[in-house]
C-alpha positions as CSV (number, residue, x, y, z in Angstrom):
1,X,51.6,-36.8,3.3
2,X,49.2,-34.9,5.6
3,X,50.7,-33.3,8.7
4,X,49.6,-35.0,11.9
5,X,47.4,-33.5,14.6
6,X,49.4,-33.8,17.8
7,X,47.6,-34.6,21.0
8,X,48.7,-32.8,24.2
9,X,51.5,-34.0,26.4
10,X,49.8,-33.5,29.8
11,X,49.8,-36.1,32.5
12,X,52.3,-38.8,33.6
13,X,54.4,-40.7,31.1
14,X,55.5,-44.1,32.4
15,X,58.7,-45.5,31.0
16,X,58.9,-49.3,31.2
17,X,62.4,-50.9,30.9
18,X,62.9,-54.6,30.3
19,X,66.4,-55.0,31.8
20,X,67.2,-53.0,34.9
21,X,71.0,-53.1,34.6
22,X,73.7,-50.5,33.9
23,X,71.9,-48.7,31.1
24,X,68.5,-48.5,32.7
25,X,69.7,-47.4,36.1
26,X,72.1,-44.9,34.7
27,X,69.2,-43.4,32.7
28,X,66.9,-43.3,35.7
29,X,69.5,-41.8,38.0
30,X,70.4,-39.2,35.4
31,X,66.9,-38.0,34.9
32,X,66.3,-37.7,38.7
33,X,69.6,-35.9,39.1
34,X,68.6,-33.4,36.4
35,X,65.2,-33.0,38.1
36,X,66.9,-32.2,41.3
37,X,69.3,-29.7,39.7
38,X,72.3,-32.0,40.4
39,X,73.3,-32.7,36.7
40,X,72.7,-31.6,33.2
41,X,71.2,-33.8,30.4
42,X,74.3,-33.8,28.3
43,X,74.0,-36.0,25.2
44,X,70.2,-35.6,24.9
45,X,68.9,-33.9,21.8
46,X,65.5,-33.4,23.2
47,X,66.8,-31.4,26.1
48,X,69.9,-29.6,24.7
49,X,69.8,-29.5,20.9
50,X,68.6,-26.4,19.0
51,X,66.6,-26.7,15.8
52,X,66.9,-24.1,13.0
53,X,63.6,-22.8,11.6
54,X,63.4,-20.9,8.4
55,X,66.4,-19.1,6.8
56,X,69.7,-18.6,8.5
57,X,69.0,-14.9,8.6
58,X,65.7,-15.4,10.5
59,X,67.6,-16.3,13.7
60,X,65.0,-18.8,14.9
61,X,66.8,-21.5,16.9
62,X,64.6,-22.9,19.7
63,X,65.6,-26.0,21.7
64,X,63.8,-29.1,20.4
65,X,62.0,-29.4,23.8
66,X,60.6,-25.9,23.3
67,X,59.6,-26.5,19.7
68,X,57.7,-29.7,19.8
69,X,55.2,-30.7,22.6
70,X,57.3,-33.3,24.4
71,X,56.6,-34.6,27.9
72,X,58.7,-32.8,30.6
73,X,61.1,-34.6,32.8
74,X,58.9,-33.9,35.8
75,X,56.2,-36.1,34.2
76,X,58.3,-39.2,34.0
77,X,57.8,-42.3,36.2
78,X,59.9,-45.5,35.9
79,X,59.4,-49.2,36.1
80,X,60.8,-52.4,34.6
81,X,61.7,-56.1,34.8
82,X,64.8,-57.9,35.6
83,X,65.7,-61.5,36.6
84,X,68.0,-60.1,39.3
85,X,65.8,-58.7,42.1
86,X,68.0,-55.8,43.2
87,X,66.3,-52.4,43.4
88,X,67.5,-49.6,41.1
89,X,69.9,-48.3,43.7
90,X,71.6,-51.7,44.4
91,X,71.7,-52.4,40.7
92,X,73.3,-49.0,40.0
93,X,76.0,-49.7,42.6
94,X,76.7,-53.2,41.2
95,X,76.9,-51.7,37.6
96,X,79.7,-49.4,38.8
97,X,78.9,-46.7,36.2
98,X,78.0,-43.9,38.5
99,X,80.0,-42.8,41.6
100,X,78.5,-42.8,45.1
101,X,78.6,-39.0,45.2
102,X,76.0,-39.1,42.4
103,X,74.0,-42.0,43.7
104,X,73.7,-41.2,47.4
105,X,71.6,-38.0,47.0
106,X,69.0,-40.0,45.1
107,X,69.3,-43.3,46.9
108,X,65.8,-43.2,48.3
109,X,64.3,-42.5,44.9
110,X,66.2,-45.3,43.2
111,X,65.7,-47.7,46.1
112,X,61.9,-47.4,45.7
113,X,62.1,-48.8,42.1
114,X,61.8,-52.6,42.4
115,X,62.0,-54.7,39.2
116,X,59.0,-56.8,38.4
117,X,59.6,-60.6,37.8
118,X,61.1,-60.9,34.3
119,X,60.3,-63.1,31.4
120,X,63.8,-64.6,31.1
121,X,65.3,-67.8,29.7
122,X,69.0,-68.5,29.9
123,X,68.8,-70.4,26.6
124,X,68.7,-67.0,25.0
125,X,71.1,-65.2,27.2
126,X,73.5,-67.9,28.4
127,X,75.8,-65.9,30.7
128,X,73.1,-64.6,33.0
129,X,70.4,-65.9,35.2
130,X,68.5,-64.9,38.4
131,X,65.6,-65.9,40.6
132,X,63.2,-63.0,39.8
133,X,61.5,-64.8,36.9
134,X,57.9,-65.5,35.8
135,X,56.8,-69.1,35.5
136,X,54.1,-70.3,33.1
137,X,53.2,-73.4,31.1
138,X,53.9,-71.6,27.8
139,X,55.1,-68.4,26.2
140,X,51.6,-67.1,25.5
141,X,50.9,-67.1,29.2
142,X,54.1,-65.3,29.9
143,X,53.2,-62.6,27.4
144,X,49.8,-62.3,29.1
145,X,51.5,-61.9,32.4
146,X,53.5,-59.0,31.0
147,X,50.4,-57.4,29.7
148,X,48.9,-57.7,33.2
149,X,52.1,-56.0,34.6
150,X,51.7,-53.2,32.1
151,X,48.0,-52.6,33.1
152,X,48.8,-52.8,36.8
153,X,51.7,-50.3,36.5
154,X,49.6,-47.9,34.5
155,X,46.9,-47.9,37.2
156,X,49.1,-48.0,40.3
157,X,51.4,-45.2,39.1
158,X,48.6,-43.1,37.6
159,X,50.1,-43.0,34.1
160,X,48.3,-41.4,31.3
161,X,50.6,-42.9,28.7
162,X,53.4,-45.5,28.6
163,X,56.4,-46.3,26.4
164,X,58.7,-49.4,26.6
165,X,62.4,-49.3,25.8
166,X,64.3,-52.6,25.8
167,X,67.4,-52.2,27.9
168,X,68.1,-55.9,28.4
169,X,71.0,-58.0,27.2
170,X,71.7,-59.3,23.7
171,X,70.0,-62.5,23.0
172,X,71.3,-65.3,20.8
173,X,71.2,-64.8,17.0
174,X,67.8,-65.6,15.4
175,X,66.6,-65.1,11.9
176,X,62.9,-64.5,11.0
177,X,61.1,-67.6,9.9
178,X,57.6,-68.9,9.3
179,X,56.6,-68.3,13.0
180,X,57.3,-64.6,12.5
181,X,55.3,-64.1,9.3
182,X,51.8,-63.6,10.6
183,X,50.2,-62.8,14.0
184,X,48.3,-66.1,13.9
185,X,51.6,-68.0,13.4
186,X,53.3,-66.0,16.1
187,X,50.6,-66.6,18.7
188,X,50.4,-70.3,17.8
189,X,54.2,-70.6,18.2
190,X,54.0,-68.9,21.6
191,X,51.4,-71.4,22.7
192,X,53.7,-74.3,21.5
193,X,56.8,-72.9,23.2
194,X,58.5,-72.7,19.9
195,X,62.3,-71.9,20.3
196,X,62.1,-69.2,17.6
197,X,60.1,-67.0,20.0
198,X,62.6,-65.2,22.2
199,X,61.8,-63.4,25.5
200,X,62.3,-59.9,23.9
201,X,59.6,-60.8,21.4
202,X,57.1,-61.4,24.2
203,X,57.8,-57.9,25.7
204,X,57.3,-56.4,22.3
205,X,54.1,-58.3,21.7
206,X,52.8,-57.4,25.2
207,X,53.6,-53.7,24.6
208,X,51.8,-53.6,21.2
209,X,48.8,-55.4,22.5
210,X,48.5,-52.8,25.3
211,X,48.9,-49.9,23.0
212,X,52.4,-49.0,24.3
213,X,55.1,-47.8,21.9
214,X,58.2,-50.1,21.8
215,X,61.8,-49.3,21.0
216,X,64.5,-52.0,21.0
217,X,67.9,-51.0,22.3
218,X,69.6,-54.3,21.6
219,X,70.3,-56.1,18.3
220,X,67.7,-58.8,19.1
221,X,65.1,-59.6,16.5
222,X,62.5,-58.5,19.0
223,X,59.9,-56.6,16.9
224,X,61.8,-56.6,13.6
225,X,59.6,-59.1,11.7
226,X,56.3,-59.0,9.7
227,X,53.9,-60.2,12.4
228,X,54.7,-57.5,14.9
229,X,55.3,-54.8,12.3
230,X,51.8,-55.5,11.1
231,X,50.4,-55.6,14.6
232,X,52.0,-52.2,15.3
233,X,50.2,-50.6,12.4
234,X,46.9,-52.4,13.2
235,X,47.0,-51.2,16.8
236,X,48.3,-47.7,15.8
237,X,51.5,-48.0,17.9
238,X,55.0,-46.8,17.0
239,X,57.9,-49.2,17.0
240,X,61.6,-48.7,16.4
241,X,65.1,-50.3,16.7
242,X,67.6,-51.8,16.8
243,X,70.6,-51.6,19.1
244,X,71.5,-48.3,20.7
245,X,74.2,-46.5,18.7
246,X,76.9,-45.8,21.3
247,X,80.7,-46.3,21.3
248,X,82.4,-47.8,18.4
249,X,79.6,-47.8,15.9
250,X,78.9,-44.1,16.7
251,X,82.5,-43.4,15.7
252,X,82.1,-45.4,12.5
253,X,79.0,-43.6,11.4
254,X,80.8,-40.3,12.0
255,X,84.1,-41.2,10.2
256,X,82.8,-43.4,7.3
257,X,80.5,-40.6,5.8
258,X,83.6,-38.3,5.8
259,X,85.7,-40.8,3.9
260,X,83.0,-41.3,1.3
261,X,82.3,-37.6,1.0
262,X,86.0,-37.1,0.0
263,X,86.1,-40.2,-2.2
264,X,88.9,-41.7,-0.2
265,X,89.3,-45.5,-0.5
266,X,89.3,-48.1,2.3
267,X,91.2,-51.3,2.2
268,X,90.2,-52.5,5.6
269,X,88.7,-51.5,9.0
270,X,89.6,-53.6,12.0
271,X,87.6,-53.0,15.3
272,X,88.1,-54.5,18.7
273,X,86.3,-53.8,22.0
274,X,87.4,-54.4,25.6
275,X,84.6,-54.2,28.2
276,X,83.8,-55.8,31.5
277,X,80.2,-55.0,32.3
278,X,77.2,-57.4,32.1
279,X,76.9,-56.7,28.4
280,X,80.5,-57.8,27.9
281,X,79.9,-61.0,29.9
282,X,76.8,-61.8,27.7
283,X,78.7,-61.1,24.5
284,X,81.4,-63.6,25.6
285,X,78.9,-66.2,24.4
286,X,79.4,-66.8,20.7
287,X,75.7,-67.0,19.9
288,X,75.0,-63.6,21.5
289,X,78.1,-62.1,19.9
290,X,76.8,-63.2,16.5
291,X,73.7,-61.1,17.1
292,X,75.8,-58.1,18.0
293,X,78.3,-58.7,15.2
294,X,75.5,-58.6,12.6
295,X,74.4,-55.2,14.0
296,X,77.9,-53.7,14.1
297,X,79.0,-54.9,10.7
298,X,76.0,-53.6,8.8
299,X,76.5,-49.8,9.2
300,X,79.8,-49.6,7.3
301,X,78.7,-51.5,4.3
302,X,75.5,-49.5,3.8
303,X,77.3,-46.1,4.3
304,X,80.1,-46.8,1.8
305,X,77.9,-48.4,-0.9
306,X,80.5,-50.6,-2.4
307,X,78.2,-51.6,-5.2
308,X,78.3,-48.0,-6.4
309,X,82.0,-47.4,-5.6
310,X,83.7,-50.8,-6.2
311,X,87.1,-49.2,-6.9
312,X,87.1,-47.6,-3.5
313,X,85.3,-50.0,-1.2
314,X,84.6,-53.2,-3.3
315,X,87.5,-55.2,-1.6
316,X,87.2,-53.7,1.9
317,X,87.9,-56.1,4.7
318,X,85.8,-55.4,7.9
319,X,86.5,-57.3,11.1
320,X,84.8,-56.7,14.5
321,X,85.9,-58.3,17.8
322,X,84.5,-58.0,21.4
323,X,86.6,-59.1,24.3
324,X,85.3,-59.6,27.8
325,X,87.7,-58.1,30.3
326,X,86.2,-57.8,33.8
327,X,88.6,-55.1,35.3
328,X,87.4,-52.6,32.7
329,X,83.8,-52.6,33.9
330,X,81.5,-50.3,32.0
331,X,84.4,-48.1,30.8
332,X,84.8,-49.7,27.4
333,X,87.7,-49.3,25.1
334,X,87.0,-49.3,21.4
335,X,90.1,-49.5,19.2
336,X,89.9,-49.1,15.4
337,X,92.5,-49.3,12.7
338,X,91.6,-48.0,9.2
339,X,93.8,-48.7,6.2
340,X,92.7,-46.0,3.7
341,X,94.1,-44.9,0.4
342,X,94.1,-41.6,-1.6
343,X,95.4,-39.9,-4.7
344,X,97.1,-42.4,-7.1
345,X,96.4,-45.2,-4.6
346,X,98.8,-44.1,-1.9
347,X,98.1,-45.8,1.4
348,X,97.4,-44.0,4.7
349,X,96.1,-45.0,8.1
350,X,93.8,-43.7,10.8
351,X,93.8,-45.1,14.3
352,X,91.2,-44.4,16.9
353,X,91.2,-45.3,20.6
354,X,87.9,-44.4,22.1
355,X,87.9,-44.8,25.9
356,X,84.1,-44.5,26.3
357,X,81.5,-45.2,28.9
358,X,78.8,-47.3,27.3
359,X,76.0,-46.6,29.7
360,X,76.8,-42.9,29.8
361,X,76.4,-42.8,26.0
362,X,73.2,-44.9,26.1
363,X,71.3,-43.1,28.9
364,X,70.4,-40.0,26.9
365,X,69.4,-42.2,24.0
366,X,66.8,-43.9,26.2
367,X,65.5,-40.5,27.3
368,X,65.2,-39.2,23.7
369,X,63.6,-42.4,22.4
370,X,61.0,-42.4,25.2
371,X,60.0,-38.8,24.6
372,X,60.0,-39.1,20.8
373,X,58.1,-42.4,20.8
374,X,55.5,-40.8,23.0
375,X,55.3,-37.9,20.6
376,X,54.9,-40.2,17.6
377,X,52.1,-42.0,19.5
378,X,50.3,-38.8,20.2
379,X,50.7,-37.8,16.5
380,X,49.2,-41.0,15.2
381,X,52.4,-42.2,13.6
382,X,52.1,-46.0,13.9
383,X,54.5,-48.7,12.8
384,X,58.2,-48.3,12.1
385,X,59.6,-44.9,13.0
386,X,62.5,-44.7,10.6
387,X,63.1,-41.0,11.5
388,X,64.6,-42.2,14.8
389,X,67.3,-44.2,13.0
390,X,69.8,-41.6,14.4
391,X,69.7,-43.6,17.7
392,X,70.3,-47.1,16.4
393,X,73.2,-49.3,15.1
394,X,70.8,-51.3,12.9
395,X,67.8,-49.2,12.0
396,X,64.5,-50.9,11.4
397,X,63.0,-50.1,8.0
398,X,60.0,-50.9,5.9
399,X,60.1,-53.9,3.5
400,X,62.2,-53.3,0.5
401,X,64.1,-50.3,2.0
402,X,67.8,-50.3,2.9
403,X,68.6,-48.7,6.3
404,X,70.2,-45.2,6.3
405,X,73.3,-45.4,8.6
406,X,75.0,-42.1,7.8
407,X,74.8,-40.2,11.2
408,X,74.4,-36.8,9.5
409,X,71.7,-37.9,7.1
410,X,69.9,-39.5,10.1
411,X,70.2,-36.2,12.0
412,X,68.7,-34.2,9.1
413,X,65.9,-36.7,8.8
414,X,65.1,-36.4,12.5
415,X,65.0,-32.6,12.5
416,X,63.1,-32.4,9.2
417,X,60.5,-34.8,10.6
418,X,60.0,-32.5,13.6
419,X,59.7,-29.5,11.3
420,X,57.2,-31.3,9.2
421,X,55.2,-32.3,12.2
422,X,55.0,-28.7,13.3
423,X,54.2,-27.2,9.9
424,X,57.6,-25.5,9.4
425,X,59.5,-25.5,6.1
426,X,62.0,-28.4,5.7
427,X,65.7,-27.3,5.6
428,X,67.5,-28.5,2.4
429,X,70.6,-26.4,2.9
430,X,70.5,-25.4,-0.7
431,X,71.3,-21.8,0.2
432,X,70.7,-20.4,-3.3
433,X,68.1,-18.0,-2.0
434,X,70.9,-16.0,-0.3
435,X,72.7,-15.3,-3.6
436,X,70.3,-15.7,-6.6
437,X,68.6,-12.3,-7.3
438,X,66.0,-13.9,-9.5
439,X,65.0,-16.3,-6.7
440,X,64.8,-13.4,-4.3
């Protein structure tokens, strides 16, 4: 495949965020704190990770942000939508993720970010509602209103480019159907207010129609169906998703590859979560939990490949639970019990208690996705960006491809894509060149 020609990263990059709750405000606040020298961008590959180029002996290890032409943090401007009209400062206070000592120095900056009226329907997110909503006679008109918002934001904020990252809540479980097969069917369904068209799909459609890269941070169907996948290719726009890989699933995609690498068996994996933020409240609804459950269950099955290793994983029992517990707030607890077995079938156990902060883990993902999606757009890489699977619980893939969930394979894929884009040799980690005299 021909290496892309990458356009320059000059100018303002607008980051549009459907959903201005805990994740979005933590992301925005963190970027501004870094810009003011009040924090470090910990957790962000684009800002902190090194990338090896050439042989180990070459000692070439630049930071990713110094290797590929990414937009700088000083170029970023922020906007978004939410049914709750609170500005970003009030929303951050309500979310309870960041302390006042971190929010007060940037209060004026955050207070100036007001959410635009959202396309929101409590039929799809049953535990939330708010007055800051758009009204229209059908969903096509709502999508056109979002397109108008995008154009207005671009002009008023002087943006040269835009990206959209879904940071909204998990919608009820939907499967793709006839209304999602073609663009014509999808647009007709919007005009007829078909219930198979969820709000997140309208945001994705509006972004693609306006030439804006779209990444989905929730397990919603959103843009993961043929009509919008084809539209993304036709319009030359990158898309990616789904569901930010944060707490418990992050741990699963670290541990499961290790078990398989050592050919250790797994009888069962029980996972439960306790959280009290807006996400926890939404997931207290069974229909929204079904959407999240599908996302969280998929990773383990794909990593372990029970069809190839039935004697190790063929009878594995996998259970996931999410429990809404308001006192915990955004400080989620993910508890896992693994019943594994080894040599001669002898049983062992692993227990993990991850006291994590969901939005703290998600915020750097939003930053990296925004910068990488913008890079993909400037590189002419349209459609599904599978190389960004590293950031998602349920990676979107092309038709006929199974998703790669192994965190370490995903990481190699991401870095090798960057090497390929910049004309550097891919790293295979073969290492024979250091020892084989004939190769030398």
